[in-house]
VEXFI-274506 format. One line per 3 residues: number of its first residue (from 1); their letters; for each residue x, y, z of C-alpha. Coordinates in nm, 2 decimals. Layout:
// VEXFI-274506
NUM> A> X:Y:Z; ... $
// end
This chain:
// VEXFI-274506
1> MRD> 1.54:-2.05:-0.46; 1.26:-2.14:-0.71; 1.25:-1.94:-1.03 $
4> LCG> 0.93:-1.73:-1.03; 0.89:-1.77:-1.41; 0.77:-2.12:-1.34 $
7> VIP> 0.51:-2.01:-1.08; 0.36:-1.70:-1.25; 0.10:-1.82:-1.51 $
10> SHL> 0.22:-1.73:-1.87; -0.08:-1.50:-1.93; 0.03:-1.28:-1.65 $
13> RRR> 0.38:-1.27:-1.76; 0.29:-1.16:-2.10; 0.06:-0.88:-1.96 $
16> ADA> 0.34:-0.77:-1.72; 0.59:-0.77:-2.02; 0.34:-0.58:-2.24 $
19> LGE> 0.29:-0.32:-1.96; 0.67:-0.30:-1.90; 0.71:-0.23:-2.28 $
22> LDH> 0.44:0.04:-2.27; 0.59:0.19:-1.97; 0.93:0.20:-2.13 $
25> HLA> 0.78:0.39:-2.44; 0.60:0.63:-2.20; 0.93:0.73:-2.03 $
28> RCL> 1.08:0.80:-2.37; 0.80:1.06:-2.47; 0.76:1.21:-2.13 $
31> PAE> 0.98:1.51:-2.02; 1.24:1.40:-1.77; 1.08:1.57:-1.48 $
34> CRP> 0.76:1.39:-1.54; 0.90:1.03:-1.57; 0.91:0.94:-1.21 $
37> HCR> 0.57:1.06:-1.15; 0.37:0.86:-1.41; 0.34:0.51:-1.51 $
40> VAG> 0.13:0.29:-1.74; -0.16:0.11:-1.57; -0.31:-0.06:-1.89 $
43> VEG> -0.49:-0.02:-2.22; -0.86:-0.07:-2.26; -0.96:-0.08:-2.62 $
46> NTL> -0.80:0.24:-2.77; -0.75:0.41:-2.44; -0.43:0.44:-2.26 $
49> ILI> -0.46:0.45:-1.88; -0.18:0.61:-1.69; -0.13:0.66:-1.32 $
52> TDS> 0.04:0.97:-1.16; 0.12:1.02:-0.80; -0.05:1.36:-0.75 $
55> PVW> -0.32:1.57:-0.90; -0.04:1.81:-1.01; 0.12:1.56:-1.23 $
58> RSR> -0.21:1.46:-1.35; -0.28:1.80:-1.49; 0.07:1.81:-1.64 $
61> IHF> 0.03:1.48:-1.81; -0.32:1.60:-1.94; -0.14:1.90:-2.13 $
64> LAP> 0.09:1.64:-2.29; -0.18:1.42:-2.39; -0.18:1.49:-2.77 $
67> EII> 0.20:1.43:-2.78; 0.17:1.09:-2.60; -0.13:0.98:-2.82 $
70> RYF> 0.07:1.07:-3.13; 0.39:0.90:-2.99; 0.20:0.58:-2.92 $
73> GEI> 0.02:0.59:-3.26; 0.36:0.57:-3.42; 0.52:0.30:-3.22 $
76> DKR> 0.22:0.08:-3.15; 0.01:-0.14:-3.39; -0.31:-0.07:-3.18 $
79> AIE> -0.44:0.28:-3.23; -0.45:0.48:-2.91; -0.70:0.74:-2.94 $
82> RLR> -0.77:0.86:-2.59; -0.56:0.90:-2.28; -0.71:0.85:-1.92 $
85> VRV> -0.49:0.97:-1.63; -0.57:0.87:-1.27; -0.42:0.96:-0.94 $
88> GVP> -0.28:0.70:-0.73; 0.00:0.63:-0.48; 0.29:0.42:-0.60 $
91> EHA> 0.38:0.13:-0.36; 0.72:0.27:-0.26; 0.57:0.60:-0.16 $
94> KPR> 0.28:0.47:0.08; 0.35:0.56:0.43; 0.41:0.28:0.67 $
97> RER> 0.16:0.25:0.96; 0.30:0.37:1.27; 0.30:0.10:1.53 $
100> RPP> 0.14:0.20:1.87; 0.18:0.01:2.18; -0.11:-0.17:2.29 $
103> PRV> -0.34:0.03:2.54; -0.27:-0.04:2.90; -0.54:-0.25:3.05 $
106> RPP> -0.67:-0.08:3.39; -0.91:-0.33:3.54; -1.17:-0.18:3.78 $
109> AAA> -1.10:-0.17:4.14; -1.31:-0.45:4.24; -1.16:-0.67:3.97 $
112> ARA> -0.81:-0.57:4.09; -0.89:-0.71:4.43; -1.01:-1.03:4.29 $
115> LAG> -0.71:-1.06:4.09; -0.49:-1.00:4.39; -0.69:-1.25:4.58 $
118> LAD> -0.66:-1.51:4.31; -0.27:-1.46:4.30; -0.27:-1.58:4.66 $
121> TVD> -0.45:-1.90:4.57; -0.24:-2.00:4.27; 0.03:-2.26:4.30 $
124> DAS> 0.21:-2.14:3.99; 0.47:-1.87:4.09; 0.48:-1.71:3.75 $
127> LAR> 0.10:-1.68:3.72; 0.07:-1.56:4.07; 0.32:-1.27:3.98 $
130> SLR> 0.14:-1.18:3.65; -0.19:-1.16:3.85; -0.03:-0.93:4.09 $
133> RLA> 0.12:-0.71:3.83; -0.23:-0.69:3.67; -0.40:-0.61:4.00 $
136> ARG> -0.15:-0.35:4.07; -0.26:-0.16:3.75; -0.62:-0.14:3.88 $
139> QRE> -0.83:0.15:3.91; -0.86:0.30:4.24; -1.20:0.34:4.41 $
142> SD> -1.19:0.73:4.34; -1.12:0.68:3.96 $
// end
């Protein structure tokens, strides 16, 4: 298997490493119950952008904003003066789409008769069986 470091451009690796480091520092300054619900999304100028997994945690993080800003001011050379908190759903928590079976095709009665007639004229036995099955699904005249 190829090493991904050789495939990912260096500027993206540096950005990912920087975000990982900021995320590590965020985890150190948050109370334990908040840590699984909040991640660093980035830094824009002097604003630290965080993502929470619900509006409840967003509110909780807003109450902690002064301490978070102070903590990052002590450990980071850049001056973080503001905090922006957004709500987003982490990838691991997104529900998987339920797979539904495709809808059953019910051809109109006239089409069903035509399919049955066509099945009688086809030389390929497998195709003839398929056409008869499809014709059997056809709508009745009263439908």
